[in-house]
C-alpha positions as CSV (number, residue, x, y, z in Angstrom):
1,M,-5.0,-21.1,-19.3
2,K,-8.1,-23.2,-18.8
3,W,-8.9,-22.9,-22.5
4,N,-5.5,-24.3,-23.5
5,K,-5.9,-27.3,-21.3
6,R,-9.3,-28.1,-22.7
7,V,-8.0,-27.9,-26.3
8,R,-5.1,-30.2,-25.4
9,Q,-7.6,-32.7,-23.9
10,L,-9.9,-32.5,-26.9
11,H,-6.9,-33.0,-29.2
12,R,-6.0,-36.2,-27.2
13,W,-9.5,-37.6,-27.4
14,L,-9.7,-36.7,-31.1
15,S,-6.5,-38.7,-31.8
16,I,-8.1,-41.7,-30.1
17,A,-11.3,-41.3,-32.2
18,F,-9.2,-40.9,-35.4
19,T,-7.2,-44.1,-34.6
20,V,-10.4,-46.1,-33.9
21,T,-12.0,-44.9,-37.1
22,V,-9.0,-45.8,-39.2
23,I,-8.9,-49.3,-37.7
24,V,-12.7,-49.7,-38.4
25,T,-12.1,-48.5,-41.9
26,V,-9.3,-50.9,-42.6
27,I,-11.5,-53.8,-41.2
28,A,-14.5,-52.7,-43.3
29,L,-12.5,-52.4,-46.5
30,A,-10.9,-55.8,-46.0
31,Q,-14.3,-57.5,-46.3
32,E,-15.3,-59.3,-49.5
33,E,-17.9,-56.6,-50.3
34,P,-16.4,-53.5,-48.8
35,L,-18.6,-50.6,-47.7
36,V,-16.9,-47.7,-49.5
37,W,-18.7,-44.9,-47.5
38,V,-16.8,-46.1,-44.4
39,S,-13.6,-44.8,-45.9
40,Y,-14.9,-41.2,-45.3
41,T,-15.4,-41.6,-41.5
42,P,-11.9,-40.7,-40.5
43,L,-12.1,-37.4,-42.2
44,L,-14.1,-35.6,-39.5
45,P,-11.8,-36.4,-36.6
46,L,-8.8,-35.7,-38.9
47,A,-10.2,-32.2,-39.8
48,L,-10.8,-31.4,-36.1
49,L,-7.3,-32.7,-35.3
50,L,-5.9,-30.3,-37.9
51,F,-7.6,-27.3,-36.3
52,S,-6.8,-28.2,-32.8
53,G,-3.2,-29.0,-33.8
54,L,-2.7,-25.7,-35.6
55,Y,-4.0,-23.9,-32.5
56,L,-1.6,-25.8,-30.2
57,F,1.2,-25.2,-32.6
58,A,0.6,-21.5,-32.6
59,L,0.3,-21.1,-28.8
60,P,4.0,-20.6,-28.1
61,Y,4.3,-18.0,-30.8
62,L,1.3,-16.1,-29.6
63,A,2.6,-16.2,-26.0
64,R,5.9,-14.7,-27.1
65,R,4.1,-12.0,-29.0
66,R,1.9,-11.1,-26.0
67,A,5.0,-11.1,-23.7
68,R,6.7,-8.6,-26.0
69,R,3.7,-6.4,-26.1
70,G,3.4,-6.4,-22.3
71,A,7.1,-5.6,-21.9
72,A,6.8,-2.7,-24.4
73,R,3.9,-1.3,-22.5
74,A,5.6,-1.6,-19.2
75,E,8.5,0.6,-20.3
């Protein structure tokens, strides 16, 4: 259970980091001479958000599968 809590907390912090990088990117690209490489900075937090989000999405389904296996073994 502790692992799930850590992933949820990480997911929250990653969402904040992603939001900040998007805001920084918008500001950087609005300059007269934009720094194009800044547009790639949101990709790392976005990728990490994808993996943590997929894990969190799968949790209820995995819990149901484990519960069914435990019930089948108990019988």
